[in-house]
N, C-alpha and C positions, 0 to 999 in steps of 0.2 A: 617852081619859082621858088621854092626854100634853095635850091643849088642854087640858083642865080644870084639872092642876096646875098648867101656865103661868100659868091665871089666878088659881087660888087666891094661888100665890108672888106675883105682882105686886100683889094685895088687898094681902096680909102687908104685902110690902115698902112698900105707898104711905102704911097705916097706920102704922106704923113710922115712914116717913119724915115723916110729917106731923106725929107722935108729937114725932120727934126733933128737926124742923128739916134734916134731912140731905134732898139730891137722893135721887130714885130708885137704887135699887143701891146705896147707901152707909147706913152705921148711924152713932149717936153714941157715941162712946168716952167715958170718965167723966172723961177730960180736956178734955169739950167739944169734939171733934174729929170730925169724918165721914170714915169708912176706908171703904175699897171691899166690900161684902158680896157674898162668894165664895159663888156661887147653885151651884154644880159639888159643891160638898165635902156639900152636905146631902143628896147622892144617892149619895155615895164609897161606903157600904156600904148601900147599897141594890139588889134584883136590877131594878128598872127604872131608866130614864135620862130626864130630860128631854127628850133630843132622839130616842130610840126607839131600835130595835134597829138593833147593825152600827155604832154613833156611840160618839162620843168628846165629853163633854161640857170644853169650853176654857172659863176664867172670864177676864174683860177686867175694864176699870177699869170702874165701873157696869153693866157687865153679864155677858153671858157667848155663846159660838157654838156652833154644833155641824157637827163635823167626823166622817167615816167614816171608819171604820177602815181597816184596809192590806186589798187585795183587791177594794174597793167602792167605787161613786161615785153619785153621785143618777143621778138619770131623766134629769138636763140634763147629764149626764158632768160633775162640778164634787166636790170635796173635801170642801167645808164649804157650811155653808147658815145662816142665824138662824132662831133658834126661833121666832118665829112663822109661817113658812112650811113650806107645806104638803108637805113631802119624805121621802123615805125614800131609805136605802141599799141600795141591789142588786148582786150579784155582778159582775165585771168579766171579760166575756169574751175571755180572753188570748188564747185557739185561735184564736178567729173573727178576735180583731183586728189579731196579729201574726202573719205568716209563719216558720216554720223557727225555732219556739220551741226543738223535737228534735231539729234538723239535725245534732246532734255526736254524738246516737248512730246516727247511718248512716239509708239511706233505708229500712228497714220500719219505722222508730219515729216514732209518731203521736200526737199532742197531746190531752190529754184535760181538759177544762175539769173543776175542782173547785170546792168554796166554804172558803177564798174564794180560793184559788189555782188554779195546774194541774199538772198530772202529765205526766211522760213514759211512755207506755208501748209496748209489741212488739204491734205488728198479726197479725190470728189466723192462726195458723200459724206463728211466732216467740216463743221465747223471748228473757227477759234473757242475758247471759252470764255473770252474777252469780246468777243463777238466781232473783234478787228479782222481785217482780210490779211494783214502778214502776223505771226507771230511776233512775240515780243515776250520779253522776259520770261514768267516761268507759264505764260500760256499753255497751255493740252488743246488736241483736238479732240473734241465727243461727236457720236454720230449728230447726223443729222435725217430727224423724223419727216422724209418727205414725204408723207401720208397726211399729214398735216398741211402739206398742201390744198389748193385746191384746183377739184378735175385734174386729179395725176392719173385715174384710171376712169377706163369708158364705164357705159351701163353694164349691169347684171355682173360687176366684175366689183373686187374689195382689193384691199390695198395692204399687202403687207410690207412690215419695213423690218430689214435686216440691216445687219450691220455695215456700213458705208455702202447700201444701196438701197432697193424695194425692186417690188414686182408686187403684179396684177394678178388675181386666181378670178377663173371664174367661180360666179355661184352655182348652187346644186342644180343640177338638172342643164344649166349651159358648159360650153365650150367653145374652144375656138377655130376655127374653119382650118388654119394651119395643122394641126390634131398638135401643136403644144402645148401642154400645158400650163404656162405660164406667161404674161407679157408682161413690157417695160413701159407699158403708158396707153395710153386712149387710139391710139393711130389702128391698133387689131379690137373689132368687136365682138365680145362672145355673144353666141346664139344659141339657141335654144337647142339641144342637142337631137333632139328628135327632128330639127329639119335637117340638119348639118348627116347625119346617117342614117339613111333609113332603115337600116339593116342591123340598126344595133339592139332590136330587140329578136330577131332574130324569125322564129316560127309564132311571134306575139303582134302586137298591138304596143306602140310607146305612148305613152302620156306622162302630162308634166305635173308632177304632185306638189307639195308645200316643201318635201325636204329634197326636190329631185325630179328625176324621172323614174317612172316604175312601167313596168313590162308587162302586158296581161298575155299569158300563152294561150295559143290555139290549141280544141280539145288533141290527145297524144301527143303533146308538146311539155315538157320543163324545164324550170328554169330551180328546181330543186331546192324550191322554198326562199331564196335569194332574189327578191322583186327588181334588183337593177341590172340583173345576171342576162345573158342571151338565152330565150329558149330553145331547145333543143330537140330531136324528136327521141320520146323515149315508146322502146317497143316493149310491150304486155305479152305480146303474141307468144312470144316463146314459152312463157310462163303460165300464161292459159292455155297452152296445149301439153305443157309437160302436166299441169292439172288433169289432163282428160284423160293421158295416157295410165298416169300412176292413181291407181284407187286401191292396189291390195296391202299395202303399207300403211296404216293410222298416221306414224307417227312423220315417214314424207308426204302423207297428203296435208298432215296441219301445217308444215315447213313452206310448202307450196300455195298454199291456198292464203298464207300469210302475206308473203312474199308477191302473191297477184293483187292483194288487195290493196297493199301499199304500194305500187306500182301505178294502180288504177286511180290512188287517191291522188298519187303528182300527177297524172297525167289530165286527168280531168274537173280537179279541185281548183276554184278563183285562189284558195285559201287552203293550200293543202295542209295538212299535218308532217311535223316533225318528226322523223323514225329518229328512233334510236342505235345507230349502226354495231354497236359496241354488242348489242341486245341479239340483233340481227344476223352479226356472226355468229353469235355464240349458238346457233339455232341449226346457221345452214353447214357448218363444218363438221356436225355430230348427224346431218342427214344423209352427206358425204364418208361419212365413215360407216354408215349403218348399209349403204349402197354397194361397199365394197369390202363390207367385214365376210368372216365365216368362210373364207376362201372363196367367194362367190367368182364367179366366170361369168360376165358381160358379153353379148354378143353384140354386131357393131352397129347398129343401132340403138342397143341402150347405151353403148358410152358414147354413141354422138346425141341422144339426149342429154346423159349425165354433164358430159362438156357444153353442152350450150346453155344449159341449166344455170349449171356454175358461171359462164362469163358474163348473162342476163344479170344472175345475183350482186356478181362484184362490181359490177356497174352500178348498179340503185344503190347498195349498201355504199359503198367508197366514198359519198361526197358529204355523207351524215356520220361519219367517223370523229371525235373529239380530239383525238392525240395525231399530229403529223407524222407518226410512225407506229404501225403497230404488227409485233410478231405474235402469232400465235402458233402452236404445235396440239395437234392431235393423236387419236392412236395410227391413222392413215394417211394424215395432211397435216402438211407443212406450211402457214402463212406468213409472206411479208408484204407490209402495205405501204405505201409513200401516197401524203396528202397536202398539196399544197395550195392555201388560198391567199388573196390578197389583191391589189392591183398591178397590172401589169404580168409579163409572162414570166414560169422561172426559167432558167438558163444552166448550159453547164454540162455534163455528165452526171449519172447518176447510176448508181449500182443495188439490186435487191441481191439476197442468196436466202438459199435454203441449206438445209445440212448436202443436200443428194444437185443440186445445180445454182449457177448463179448469171442474173441477168447483166447486163452494162447495156446502155443508151442513153439517148438526150433527153434533155425534158422537154427543150420544144419540139421534140417528135412526141411524146406522152400530150403536150399540147392541144398539139395540130393548126388549125391555122384560125385567125383572128374573126374569124365569119362564121365561125363553128363555135367557138369557146367559150364554154356555158360560166366562165368565172371561176373555176378550179380546177387543179390537174389531179389526177389520181393513177397511181399504176400499182398492176399486185404481180404478184411471182407465186403461184400455188401449185404445189408439188403431192404428189397422190406417192403414199408407199406400194401400193398393190397393183395398181392400174393394170401396169405392163404385163401381166397376167394372163389378162381378158383380150390383151393388142397384141400378142406375142404370134399370130397366124395373120394380120391382117395386111397383105404385102400385096392386095390387086392393084393398088394405083402407084406401084415401083415397076417400072419398066427394067426386070432382070429376066437373064436366063431361067435360073431355078429358083422361084421365089422361097421356097421349102430352106433353101443355103440361107436362110436372113434370121436373125434371132434378135429381140430384145436385148439391148447392155444400157439402158438407163431406166429410171426412172421417167414417170411421165410429169411433163408441168404443163402449166396456163398459163399462158401471160397475157393481162387485159388493163387497157390505157383508158382514161377515159375520152381520148381523141377518138369520134365515131368514124375516121375515114384512115382505116390501116392496112388496108386491102394492098396500098402498091407505098412502102415507104421511102419517102428521099433521103434517109439516111439510116442502113441498115443497123439491126439491132445485135448482137452479141450473145449468145450464151454456151456457158461452159457449164459438160456433161461430167459428172462422176462414171466411170464402169459400172456394171453389175460383176463382169469378166473382166480379168484381162486380156487383154491383146495381143499377139507377138508382131502384125502389119501395121503399117502405117496408114493404109487404104481400106483397112475391115472395117472402118468405122463410116456408118452414113448417117446425115442429117437430116431429120424429117419430120412434117407436122401433117397433124390430124383434118384430113379432108372430108368433110361429114357428106356432102353430096356424092362422092364415090361411092358404087354397090353396098349403099347404105352406111359408109365410113369404112374408109381407110387410110393408111398411112403413104404420103406423098413426098418427092423429094422436091417441087416446084417450089424455085422463091428461095431454097435452101442449100448454102453451100457448109462446105466443110473446109474450115481454113486448118486445122490442122487437130492431129489425134497422135495421142501420146498412148503409153500402154495404158493408162489409168483414169487416163480424161479426153474429151472429144470438143472443140472449140469449133462452133458453129456460127453462121451469118446468117439472118434472114431479113425476106424483105417483107415481109409482113406481120401480120400477130394473130395466133393462134393458141395451141395446144400443141406443144413439141417433145419428141424425143430423138433418141440416139438407137440406130439400128447395129446389127454386128453380120458381116458377112462370113458366112461359115462355110472353108473349101473343103472340098472334095479329099480325103486324102488317097491317095494312088496306092496300093498295095503294090511293096515291092517286090522285083523281078523276082526274088530268090523263092517269096509264097507262090506266088505266081507257077513256075517250076514245078513246084514242091506239092500242089494241087494238083498240076494235071498228072505228073509221075504218079503219087499217091492213086489218086483215084481211078487212073487206069488202072495199078496193081489190082484196086476194091473190086474193079469191075471183072476181072480176070478171075479172081478168087472166086464171087461171087456167083460168076459165069456159069465155074469149075463146082460150086456146094449146088446149083442146079441141076447141071447134067449129072452128078453124083446123089441124089434125091429120086429124081425122075427117072431113071434108067437102070439104079441097082436093085432089083427085085428084097434082095435079102435082108436089107434094110430098110425096105416102104412098111411106113407104120404111120398111125396120125398123127404121133408129134413129128416124127419127120415129114409127113404131109406139112402142118406146121410151120416147120423149117424150110419147105421147098418155096413155100409163098412168100414169106417171113424174107429172104433170100432176093424172091423175084419183086417183091416190093422195091426194095432196097435198091435192085439194080437200077428198075426204069426207075426211081426218084435219081439215084447217081450220075445217071445218063444223063437226064434230061438237065438235072443240077451242072453238069459240065458242060453242054452243047449251050444250053440257053439262060442263064443265069445274069448273066450281063446284056444281053439283047433286047438293050432298052428303046433300039429306034423305031420302031413298030410297036402302038401302043397297046393295039390288038392281040401282035401274037407273045408279047410280051405278059399279058394278061392271060393266056392259055399255058405259059410254062409254069404260072405261079400256081393258076387252079392244080396243074398236074402233079407237081409238088407241093401242092396241100395234102391233093390227093393219097399220095402212094405214101406220104410220110405219118399220117392218118391209117394209112391201110398196114403197114408194118409196124406200130404200137398197138393195134386191134390183132392182128397175130403175133404178137406177144403178149399179148392179154389172154388171147386164146391159151396158149402156151401153159401161163399160169392156171390159169382152170384146170387144164388137162394134168398138171402135176398134182393139184390138189384133189381131182377125182379119183386118181392112181394110188394115193394115199389114205381117203376116205373113205371112197366106194369099194366094195370087194367085187360086183358084179358088172355088168354094161356101165364101161367107165370108156369108152370110148367113144367119139363124137362121131355123128354123121357127115357125112362130107358135104352136104348141101347147106347144114347149119353152118358148119363152120365157115363154106364163103358166103352165106348169109351177112355173119356178122365180121369178117375179114375184108372183107369188098365193099357190103351191103351200108354198113354204117356209116363208112368214111364217103361213102356217095351222098347219102341224105345230109350231112352236114357240110360238103362242100356245096352241095345243090342250094342250102338251105342261106348259107354266106353269102354264095351267088345272087340269090334275088334279094337279100336284105341292102347288099350293098358292094354293088358289081365295080364297085371303083374301087374296093380296097385291095383287088387283086394287081399288082403289079405298081412300083413305084419309080421316081426318076433317076433312081441309083443302081436297082435293080430287079430284076424279075420275082419278087417274091410278096408275101403279105404286107400290106402297107399297116406298120406297128405302132402309127400314133391312134390313141382314142380308144376306145372298145374291142374296134374288129380283128385286135393279135387274138383277143380269146376262143376264136374261132376257130385257132388251130391252141395256142397253151391251154384253153379249159380242157378238150379232151385228154390231149397228154396229160396232163396231171392227176385227170380222173382214172387212166389208166395206170399210171406208175400207184397213184395209190391203192387201186383194186389189186394189182401186181404183189406190192407189199405185203397186203392183208392176207392174197391166198399163200404167198412164201412164207410167212409168220407162223400160219396156222399148221401147213406142209412139214415144217420144222420141227413145232411142237409133236407132232403125231411121227413122224419118222421116231423121235426121240423116247417117245413111248414105245414103240412096235421094237425101238432097240431092247430095249430091257425088259419085253416082255419075256414067260419064259420060253417060249420056242419060236425065238424070231427068224423069217426067212433069210438068214444074209445076204447068200445071193440077192435074190429081189430088192433087196433096200437099199443095200450097197449103190445097185445100181441108178435106185430112185434117187439116193443121196449123190449119183454125180449128174444126173439131169438135174437135179434142183440149184446145185452148185452154177453147172453150166447156167441156166436160165435167170440168174441171180446177177453172174457176170454178162449176163447179154441184158440185161434193163440198166446195170450201170452204165454198158458201153453207151447204149442209145440214148439215155436220160441225162447223161452228161453233156454226150453230145447236142443232144436239143436244148440245155441250156446255154450251154456257152454259144448255142447259134442265136440265141435271144441277144447278147453282146453283139453279134458280127453282124448284123442287120440293124443295131439298135446306134447308138454313139458310142462304140466300144473302143479301146484302147490296141493300140499294133500287136498286144500279146496277148489280147483272148482273141482275137482274130486268127494269130499262130497254134495255140490250143485248138480252137474250133476247125482248123484245117488240117493239124496233125489229128485228130480222132474222126475228121469225117470222112477223112483217105485212107484211113485204116479199119474202119468198121466192114467191108470186107471180109478182111486179111482175119480180122480177130473171127469172125462168125466159123471162117472156115477153119483156123486154127482150132475152136471150140468144136463146133459138130464135127468136122471131119479129121482133123491128125488125132485128136484127144480122146474119139472114138473108138474102142480096139475093132468090131464087125465092120467101120468103113477101113481101115487100116487095114484087116484082114483081106477084103476088096480088093481095095488099090494093090496091094500085093501080090494076088493072085493075077492084076491085069501088066501088072510091070514084070512080070516073071513069063507071061504069056507071049508078051512081045521079047524078053531076051532067049528064051527057050519056043523059036517058031517051029519047029519040028514037031511039037506037040500041038496038034489040035482042040481048041476047046468050043463050048460052045459062047455065042455071043457075050454073056453072062452070068457063068456058071455060077452054082452053089451046092458046094457038095452035102452030101448026103449028113453028114456032123453037122456042120452047120443050118443044115435045115432042123435038124433034133433039135439043137440046140437052140432054136429060134421058138421051134412049136413050144418048149418047156418054159422058156421065158416068157411066151404068151400065155399058157397057162397059170405062171406064179403072178405076171403083172397084169395079165386083163388086157396087152396090148399086142397086137401082133407085129410082128417082124422085128421084134426086139431079141 
C-alpha cells in the first residue's frame, strides 16, 4: 500500500512539474516562482503515513525522508531511511542491549522490555517499596512475605518465608508422600509418617506423639535411646556366653557383667538408661590388655571368644561416645573411632588409622541400608600389639601346600561399623598393614581375616585380596568386615649344589673312617679294653646314625617312613652321647679309683643302648607326631618336643664336663706327688685330652645342628655339614692314628702285606707287646692298655 501511494505521489508531482515547468518536488506559484512542495503535510491529518508505522515523515527541499519514532529503529539499527528503501521501524530491545538499566532500584529489580521503551519491575517474590507494579524514581524491591497470604500451605504444615520465595514444611510426625522435605504450596499434603512408611521404626511400633512420632522397640531391639530412630536388633548373647565362659579373672568378669547389663537394659527397657561411652571404653580396653599381657598365648577358641566380645562391645559403646572422633592408645591396644549423628546419611570417603594399620572405606558402607539405619553411623579400627603371637599357627582355613611355611607379618586389627549387614559389601574396604618383617618378594604377603567358625578359629583368605605388597607394607581389599592381618609366605631355601656334594663326599668318607675304627676296635685283640669297647660302640652308633642320615634325612614323601628315620636318628645320636658319657666316667674311675676300675660289659650296654631306648620310647608315646616334619625326617623342633633330644644331650655334656674337670684336677695332684707313675699318668692324660676333644667335636656339631634344622642361615648349614661330615674322620685320627698301639698294629698289618713270604697269624701280637700291655693293665687297672 505504501509503495503504491509513493508511486501515485511521484506521478502527480511529475505531471504538476511538467505542467508548471518546476523540478520534481517543487510547485509553481502565481508569481511564477517554484517553491518546495511539502509531501508530509498531505498526510498530516490522515491515519496512514508515507513511511509506515512507528515512523515520522520529515520534509526536505524538493523531497522528504522517513524517521523512526523514539524507541524504534530500522533493521539496520538506524533512525532514518529514504522513502524508496524497503525498511520498517521495529522496537529497540533496551534490556538486552544495555546492562544496569535498573541497578538503581537494587539487586532484586530487573529490566522488562516494552513498546516503545522499557520499565523496571521487581523479581518474583519481591514488591516495590511504593507498592506500584513499575518501579519509579528511587523505589527499591523488598521481600514479599508469602506466608501472610491465606492458604499458602496445606494442613499439617507450616509456611517458611525465604528471601524472594517460601516453602512449606511438614510439622513433626508428618511427611510428604513423595519423600521430599518441603513443598511449594498446598498441592502436596503432609501425612502421618507412621502411615507413609510402615518400616520407619524397624523392629518397633510407630506412634504419634506431641513432638512427632516415637518408636517403641520390641524386646531384643533398641534405638539406643533415640526415640525417633529406627529400632534395630541388638545381640546380647555374645556377652552372655562370654560371661559364662569367663569366671577365673574377676576384673574381666566385672567388665563383661557391666557390658551385659547395659546391653540388656537397651534391648528390654522401654526407657533405657543412657550410657557413658568414654567410661565403658576406659574399662573395655584395659580388659583386652589384661587378656594379652604377660606374654599370654591364647588358643584359637580363646582368640575367637575375645574378638567376638570386642566387636559386640564396640558396637554397643560407639553410639554413646560424646565426641565425633575418639583416639585411645593403651599398652596392648590402639583405637580410633568415628561417630556421625544427625539427619540424613554421611557420604564420601573416610579414613581411620593406627600405628600399625590404616582403614579406607566409604561412609555409605559404614551406614548401611536405609531400612536398617539406626540414626547414627559409627566405625572403629582397633589394633592389638601381641595377638599375632597367639594366631601365628592358625592356618587350617588357608588352602596351601605347606601350612608351616606361613608366618604372621602384621598386627591383628578389628574393624567394626554400625551397619549390621557386612557379610557381602557392595564397595570393598581397603586396609594397609605395616610389616613386622621386611619382605623381598611381592607375592610373599597374603591378606587374611579371622574365621571363628573354622576349627574353633583360623585365618582365611576368602573375600580378601592382596592389591599390592611392598617391602614394608601390604595393601588389602576385603568384601566383608571382621578382624584382619597379613601373613608372610616362607619359602624353603634349597641347599646349594656344592653343599650337597660336600655332604655326600664328607659323609661317605666319614662312614669309611668309622667302619675302619669299628674293625680296628673289634678285631685287633692287643688293644681290646673297656675304654676301646666304649670307642667301638661309639663309632658303631655314629656309623648307623650317619648312614641313616645320608640315606633318609630328606625322604619326607612317606610320613611313616620319615617318622621311622627320625626315630632311628634320635636313638643312635643319643646312644653316641651315652657312650661318650661312659668314657668320661671310665676316665674318672681310672684316676680316682685304685681297684676295680673297669665297667662290666652288660652294665655298659644297659647305659649305652638302654637309656636312649627308654627316652625314645617315652617320647614316641607322649608325642608320636613329633617325629618327622614336612621339610626333613628329624624331630619337630617347634614346642617342647625338642627337649627329648636336647635335654639328654645337655645333661650328658654337663656330666662329662664335671668328670673331666675332676679328672684333670686329680691328674695334676698325682703329677705333683712324690712318687708319680709318670708312664701311666701320661697315658691317662692323653686319654683325657682325646676324650675332651671328642666331646667338643660331638657337642659343637649338636649345637650347629640346632640351627641347621631350625631357621638357620646358609653359614650355619655349611658349618654343620663340615662338622657332621668329618666326625668319623676326626674320631679315626684321635683314636687310631694318634694312638701308638694302634699305629704299631697297623704297621704290622701293612708289613705283612708288603712281605708276603713271611707268614703271620691273622692278628699277631708280639711277646713284647703282650708284656707291655700286661704291665699297663697292672698300672692302670685297664686291660689291653
